[in-house]
Residue, then its C-alpha position, 0 to 999 in steps of 0.5 A: m500500500a505504501s508504494t502504490a500511493r506514491a506518484q513519481t516522475e522520470t527523475d526520482a526513485l519512486m514507482m507506482g504499484k501494479k495496475n495503479l494509475c496516477i492522474a497528476a496536474g500541476y502549475a509551474y512558474n519561473s522568472w528571471g531578470k538577469y541572465w548569462e550571455g556566455n559567462l557574462k551576467r547581465d540584464n536587458a532593458n529590451i525584455g525586462t523580466f522574463s516569466s514562463s508559466s505552464i500547466m502540466a497534465m501527466l498519467n502514470y501507470g504501473i504495468s508491474d511494481d517494477l515497470n511503469i509508463m508515463v505520458s505528459l503534456p504541458y501548456v506553456s505561456t511566456k511573456t516579458s515585462a518590457g519591450t516589443l517582444s510579445g510572449l507566446n503560448g500553446f501546448q509544448d512537447l508530448s513526452f513518453y517514458v518507460k521506467y524499469r527497476p531491475v534491482r531492488k535489495t533490502f538489507g535490514s533497514q537498508k534498501l538499494s534500488v537501481f532504475a533505468v529510464g527511457g524516454y522520447s518527446a516530440p513537439s505537439h505541433n509546429y510552434n515557433v522556435d526562433l524567438m528565444p527566449v519567448s519560444i515555448g520550447m526548442g521544437s526538437n525530438v528528444t530521446t532520453g536515457r537515464l540511470i538512477v541509483d537510490y539508497q535508503l536507510s530507515k526513513f532517510f535516502a539519497t538518490a543520484s542520477g544521470s541522463y543523456l539527451y539526444r536531440s534531432n535537428v530543428q527547422i526555422d522559418r528562414t533560409a540562412y542564419y549565423t552561429t559562429r559562421q554563416i549557414n545557408s539553410n533552414q535546418v539547425q543542428m541541435p547540441n545534445a545534453g546531459v542532466y545530472q542530479f542528486r537528491t536527499g531527504y526523508r521518505t515515508p508512506f505519507i510524506i516525502a521531503e527532499a533537497y536536490v541539486d541538478h546540473m544540465r550541460t550542453y555538449g556543443g552549441f555556442d554562446i549568445r553574441r553580445n547584445d544579440m537574441p538567444f538562439v535555439s542551438n546555443t550552449m545552455n548550461n545551468t546548476n539549480v538547487g531546490f526543495e520538493g515535497k509530497y504529502y498524502l492524506p492519511k484518510l484518503r491515501a489516493l490523494g496527494i499534494h506536490a510542491a517544489a521551489w528552486r533557484t538557478l545558482e550559475g549558468r551559461n546562456v540561460g536566465q538566473a531563474t527562480g521558480f515553483i511548482a504546485g500540483v495534486l495527484y490522484t491514484l486509481n487502482t484499475a484492478k478494482l474498476 
Protein backbone atom coordinates (compact mmCIF):
# COMPACT_ATOMS: atom_id res chain seq x y z
CA MET A 1 0.00 0.00 0.00
CA ALA A 2 2.83 2.38 0.77
CA SER A 3 4.33 2.08 -2.70
CA THR A 4 1.04 2.28 -4.59
CA ALA A 5 0.09 5.63 -3.09
CA ARG A 6 3.10 7.47 -4.49
CA ALA A 7 3.22 9.33 -7.76
CA GLN A 8 6.59 9.84 -9.33
CA THR A 9 8.38 11.34 -12.31
CA GLU A 10 11.09 10.02 -14.60
CA THR A 11 13.81 11.60 -12.43
CA ASP A 12 13.11 10.21 -8.95
CA ALA A 13 13.34 6.79 -7.28
CA LEU A 14 9.62 6.10 -6.79
CA MET A 15 7.37 3.60 -8.56
CA MET A 16 3.65 3.11 -8.98
CA GLY A 17 2.28 -0.27 -7.88
CA LYS A 18 0.92 -2.83 -10.32
CA LYS A 19 -2.35 -1.81 -12.05
CA ASN A 20 -2.36 1.61 -10.38
CA LEU A 21 -2.95 4.73 -12.45
CA CYS A 22 -1.86 8.14 -11.19
CA ILE A 23 -3.52 11.23 -12.65
CA ALA A 24 -1.46 14.35 -11.91
CA ALA A 25 -1.95 18.03 -12.68
CA GLY A 26 0.35 20.86 -11.73
CA TYR A 27 1.12 24.52 -12.22
CA ALA A 28 4.70 25.76 -12.65
CA TYR A 29 6.08 29.30 -12.78
CA ASN A 30 9.57 30.75 -13.15
CA SER A 31 11.02 34.16 -13.88
CA TRP A 32 14.34 35.92 -14.27
CA GLY A 33 15.61 39.47 -14.71
CA LYS A 34 19.30 38.69 -15.13
CA TYR A 35 20.85 36.12 -17.44
CA TRP A 36 24.22 34.90 -18.61
CA GLU A 37 25.36 35.97 -22.09
CA GLY A 38 28.11 33.40 -22.40
CA ASN A 39 29.76 33.77 -18.99
CA LEU A 40 28.80 37.47 -18.67
CA LYS A 41 25.96 38.02 -16.22
CA ARG A 42 23.78 40.96 -17.26
CA ASP A 43 20.27 42.33 -17.60
CA ASN A 44 18.46 43.54 -20.73
CA ALA A 45 16.11 46.53 -20.69
CA ASN A 46 14.62 45.38 -24.01
CA ILE A 47 12.81 42.50 -22.30
CA GLY A 48 12.82 43.49 -18.63
CA THR A 49 11.77 40.47 -16.57
CA PHE A 50 11.02 37.26 -18.42
CA SER A 51 8.45 34.84 -16.99
CA SER A 52 7.08 31.48 -18.00
CA SER A 53 4.11 29.56 -16.63
CA SER A 54 2.82 26.12 -17.50
CA ILE A 55 0.02 23.73 -16.70
CA MET A 56 1.08 20.10 -16.82
CA ALA A 57 -1.09 17.00 -17.19
CA MET A 58 0.50 13.60 -16.55
CA LEU A 59 -0.59 9.97 -16.48
CA ASN A 60 1.50 7.28 -14.80
CA TYR A 61 0.57 3.58 -14.94
CA GLY A 62 2.11 0.62 -13.15
CA ILE A 63 2.33 -2.33 -15.54
CA SER A 64 4.04 -4.09 -12.63
CA ASP A 65 5.63 -2.99 -9.37
CA ASP A 66 8.92 -2.66 -11.27
CA LEU A 67 7.74 -1.36 -14.65
CA ASN A 68 5.92 1.95 -15.14
CA ILE A 69 4.93 4.04 -18.15
CA MET A 70 4.38 7.81 -18.08
CA VAL A 71 2.84 10.31 -20.51
CA SER A 72 2.81 14.08 -20.06
CA LEU A 73 1.90 17.24 -21.97
CA PRO A 74 2.35 20.84 -20.74
CA TYR A 75 0.64 24.03 -21.88
CA VAL A 76 3.18 26.87 -21.72
CA SER A 77 2.83 30.66 -21.68
CA THR A 78 5.71 33.15 -21.82
CA LYS A 79 5.91 36.91 -21.50
CA THR A 80 8.29 39.81 -20.92
CA SER A 81 7.71 42.93 -18.82
CA ALA A 82 9.29 45.43 -21.27
CA GLY A 83 10.00 46.00 -24.94
CA THR A 84 8.07 44.89 -28.00
CA LEU A 85 8.76 41.15 -27.95
CA SER A 86 5.38 39.52 -27.28
CA GLY A 87 5.08 36.31 -25.35
CA LEU A 88 3.85 33.06 -26.87
CA ASN A 89 1.62 30.27 -25.60
CA GLY A 90 0.49 26.80 -26.59
CA PHE A 91 0.89 23.11 -25.97
CA GLN A 92 4.55 22.18 -25.91
CA ASP A 93 6.05 18.66 -26.19
CA LEU A 94 4.32 15.32 -25.69
CA SER A 95 6.58 13.05 -23.62
CA PHE A 96 6.55 9.31 -23.08
CA TYR A 97 8.75 7.45 -20.57
CA VAL A 98 9.29 3.82 -19.55
CA LYS A 99 10.76 3.31 -16.07
CA TYR A 100 12.17 -0.07 -15.04
CA ARG A 101 13.60 -1.20 -11.69
CA PRO A 102 15.91 -4.19 -12.34
CA VAL A 103 17.50 -4.11 -8.86
CA ARG A 104 15.65 -3.92 -5.54
CA LYS A 105 17.54 -5.24 -2.50
CA THR A 106 16.73 -4.99 1.21
CA PHE A 107 19.31 -5.41 4.00
CA GLY A 108 17.51 -4.94 7.32
CA SER A 109 16.59 -1.24 7.46
CA GLN A 110 18.59 -0.54 4.28
CA LYS A 111 17.28 -0.59 0.72
CA LEU A 112 19.15 -0.32 -2.57
CA SER A 113 17.37 0.21 -5.88
CA VAL A 114 18.56 0.80 -9.43
CA PHE A 115 16.32 2.21 -12.16
CA ALA A 116 16.66 2.53 -15.92
CA VAL A 117 14.52 5.10 -17.73
CA GLY A 118 13.99 5.52 -21.45
CA GLY A 119 12.06 8.44 -22.88
CA TYR A 120 11.00 10.17 -26.06
CA SER A 121 9.43 13.59 -26.54
CA ALA A 122 8.24 15.41 -29.65
CA PRO A 123 6.59 18.78 -30.32
CA SER A 124 2.81 18.56 -30.17
CA HIS A 125 2.61 20.99 -33.10
CA ASN A 126 4.82 23.19 -35.26
CA TYR A 127 5.45 26.06 -32.82
CA ASN A 128 7.99 28.83 -33.45
CA VAL A 129 11.46 28.01 -32.04
CA ASP A 130 13.22 31.07 -33.48
CA LEU A 131 12.03 33.66 -30.95
CA MET A 132 14.12 32.80 -27.91
CA PRO A 133 13.62 33.41 -25.03
CA VAL A 134 9.83 33.63 -25.52
CA SER A 135 9.53 30.45 -27.62
CA ILE A 136 7.58 27.83 -25.67
CA GLY A 137 10.13 25.10 -26.43
CA MET A 138 13.03 24.01 -28.61
CA GLY A 139 10.98 22.00 -31.11
CA SER A 140 13.36 19.05 -31.14
CA ASN A 141 12.56 15.35 -30.93
CA VAL A 142 14.47 14.18 -27.85
CA THR A 143 15.47 10.62 -26.97
CA THR A 144 16.50 10.24 -23.32
CA GLY A 145 18.31 7.53 -21.38
CA ARG A 146 18.65 7.80 -17.60
CA LEU A 147 20.19 5.70 -14.82
CA ILE A 148 19.09 6.19 -11.19
CA VAL A 149 20.63 4.71 -8.03
CA ASP A 150 18.74 5.06 -4.74
CA TYR A 151 19.89 4.17 -1.22
CA GLN A 152 17.52 4.33 1.76
CA LEU A 153 18.42 3.86 5.43
CA SER A 154 15.28 3.68 7.55
CA LYS A 155 13.37 6.84 6.53
CA PHE A 156 16.33 8.76 5.05
CA PHE A 157 17.52 8.41 1.47
CA ALA A 158 19.98 9.59 -1.15
CA THR A 159 19.41 9.37 -4.91
CA ALA A 160 21.89 10.01 -7.72
CA SER A 161 21.03 10.01 -11.43
CA GLY A 162 22.46 10.89 -14.79
CA SER A 163 20.84 11.14 -18.21
CA TYR A 164 21.79 11.78 -21.81
CA LEU A 165 19.52 13.70 -24.19
CA TYR A 166 19.88 13.06 -27.93
CA ARG A 167 18.24 15.89 -29.89
CA SER A 168 17.12 15.93 -33.51
CA ASN A 169 17.65 18.89 -35.83
CA VAL A 170 15.00 21.62 -35.91
CA GLN A 171 13.70 23.73 -38.77
CA ILE A 172 13.33 27.53 -38.65
CA ASP A 173 11.36 29.90 -40.90
CA ARG A 174 14.33 31.42 -42.69
CA THR A 175 16.87 30.12 -45.17
CA ALA A 176 20.05 31.49 -43.54
CA TYR A 177 21.33 32.25 -40.05
CA TYR A 178 24.59 32.96 -38.24
CA THR A 179 26.10 30.99 -35.35
CA THR A 180 29.89 31.27 -35.31
CA ARG A 181 29.69 31.26 -39.11
CA GLN A 182 27.15 31.87 -41.86
CA ILE A 183 24.86 28.88 -42.52
CA ASN A 184 22.66 28.92 -45.62
CA SER A 185 19.96 26.50 -44.53
CA ASN A 186 16.74 26.36 -42.56
CA GLN A 187 17.98 23.26 -40.68
CA VAL A 188 19.58 23.81 -37.27
CA GLN A 189 21.76 21.12 -35.77
CA MET A 190 20.92 20.83 -32.08
CA PRO A 191 23.57 20.01 -29.46
CA ASN A 192 22.95 17.01 -27.23
CA ALA A 193 22.93 17.41 -23.46
CA GLY A 194 23.36 15.65 -20.13
CA VAL A 195 21.43 16.17 -16.89
CA TYR A 196 22.89 15.07 -13.54
CA GLN A 197 21.02 15.16 -10.25
CA PHE A 198 21.47 14.37 -6.57
CA ARG A 199 18.56 14.20 -4.09
CA THR A 200 18.50 13.55 -0.38
CA GLY A 201 15.81 13.71 2.26
CA TYR A 202 13.12 11.98 4.31
CA ARG A 203 10.67 9.42 2.90
CA THR A 204 7.66 7.69 4.49
CA PRO A 205 4.38 6.35 3.01
CA PHE A 206 2.69 9.70 3.77
CA ILE A 207 5.35 12.35 3.35
CA ILE A 208 8.43 12.90 1.20
CA ALA A 209 10.66 15.92 1.85
CA GLU A 210 13.89 16.37 -0.08
CA ALA A 211 16.55 18.79 -1.22
CA TYR A 212 18.21 18.45 -4.59
CA VAL A 213 20.83 19.87 -6.89
CA ASP A 214 20.84 19.31 -10.63
CA HIS A 215 23.18 20.30 -13.39
CA MET A 216 22.49 20.45 -17.12
CA ARG A 217 25.38 20.55 -19.58
CA THR A 218 25.11 21.06 -23.32
CA TYR A 219 27.62 19.13 -25.43
CA GLY A 220 28.20 21.66 -28.17
CA GLY A 221 26.47 24.84 -29.27
CA PHE A 222 27.82 28.38 -28.99
CA ASP A 223 27.44 31.48 -26.83
CA ILE A 224 24.92 34.27 -27.34
CA ARG A 225 26.67 37.05 -29.24
CA ARG A 226 26.94 40.36 -27.38
CA ASN A 227 23.57 42.18 -27.39
CA ASP A 228 22.01 39.53 -29.64
CA MET A 229 18.94 37.36 -29.06
CA PRO A 230 19.41 33.80 -27.80
CA PHE A 231 19.28 31.09 -30.45
CA VAL A 232 17.79 27.61 -30.20
CA SER A 233 21.17 25.83 -30.59
CA ASN A 234 23.07 27.93 -28.03
CA THR A 235 25.08 26.25 -25.33
CA MET A 236 22.73 26.20 -22.32
CA ASN A 237 24.29 25.10 -19.02
CA ASN A 238 22.84 25.61 -15.55
CA THR A 239 23.03 24.42 -11.96
CA ASN A 240 19.87 24.57 -9.84
CA VAL A 241 19.16 23.88 -6.19
CA GLY A 242 15.72 23.27 -4.79
CA PHE A 243 13.36 21.69 -2.30
CA GLU A 244 10.49 19.33 -3.09
CA GLY A 245 7.75 17.72 -1.06
CA LYS A 246 4.82 15.33 -1.45
CA TYR A 247 2.11 14.74 1.15
CA TYR A 248 -0.56 12.04 1.02
CA LEU A 249 -3.72 12.35 3.10
CA PRO A 250 -3.79 9.60 5.78
CA LYS A 251 -7.57 9.17 5.49
CA LEU A 252 -7.58 9.40 1.67
CA ARG A 253 -4.27 7.91 0.58
CA ALA A 254 -5.16 8.10 -3.09
CA LEU A 255 -4.95 11.91 -2.94
CA GLY A 256 -1.63 13.71 -2.70
CA ILE A 257 -0.25 17.25 -2.81
CA HIS A 258 3.02 18.11 -4.52
CA ALA A 259 5.10 21.31 -4.22
CA ALA A 260 8.64 22.37 -5.16
CA ALA A 261 10.74 25.53 -5.42
CA TRP A 262 14.16 26.12 -6.98
CA ARG A 263 16.81 28.71 -7.85
CA THR A 264 19.47 28.81 -10.57
CA LEU A 265 22.88 29.31 -8.99
CA GLU A 266 25.04 29.57 -12.10
CA GLY A 267 24.68 29.13 -15.82
CA ARG A 268 25.77 29.90 -19.36
CA ASN A 269 23.33 31.42 -21.88
CA VAL A 270 20.38 30.93 -19.50
CA GLY A 271 18.43 33.13 -17.11
CA GLN A 272 19.05 33.16 -13.36
CA ALA A 273 15.59 31.81 -12.64
CA THR A 274 13.52 31.34 -9.52
CA GLY A 275 10.53 29.05 -9.80
CA PHE A 276 7.97 26.87 -8.09
CA ILE A 277 5.54 24.01 -8.79
CA ALA A 278 2.23 23.20 -7.09
CA GLY A 279 0.10 20.21 -8.01
CA VAL A 280 -2.28 17.44 -7.00
CA LEU A 281 -2.08 13.68 -7.54
CA TYR A 282 -4.81 11.07 -7.53
CA THR A 283 -4.24 7.30 -7.73
CA LEU A 284 -6.76 4.80 -9.08
CA ASN A 285 -6.50 1.06 -8.56
CA THR A 286 -7.61 -0.11 -12.02
CA ALA A 287 -7.80 -3.73 -10.84
CA LYS A 288 -10.95 -2.77 -8.89
CA LEU A 289 -12.67 -0.97 -11.75
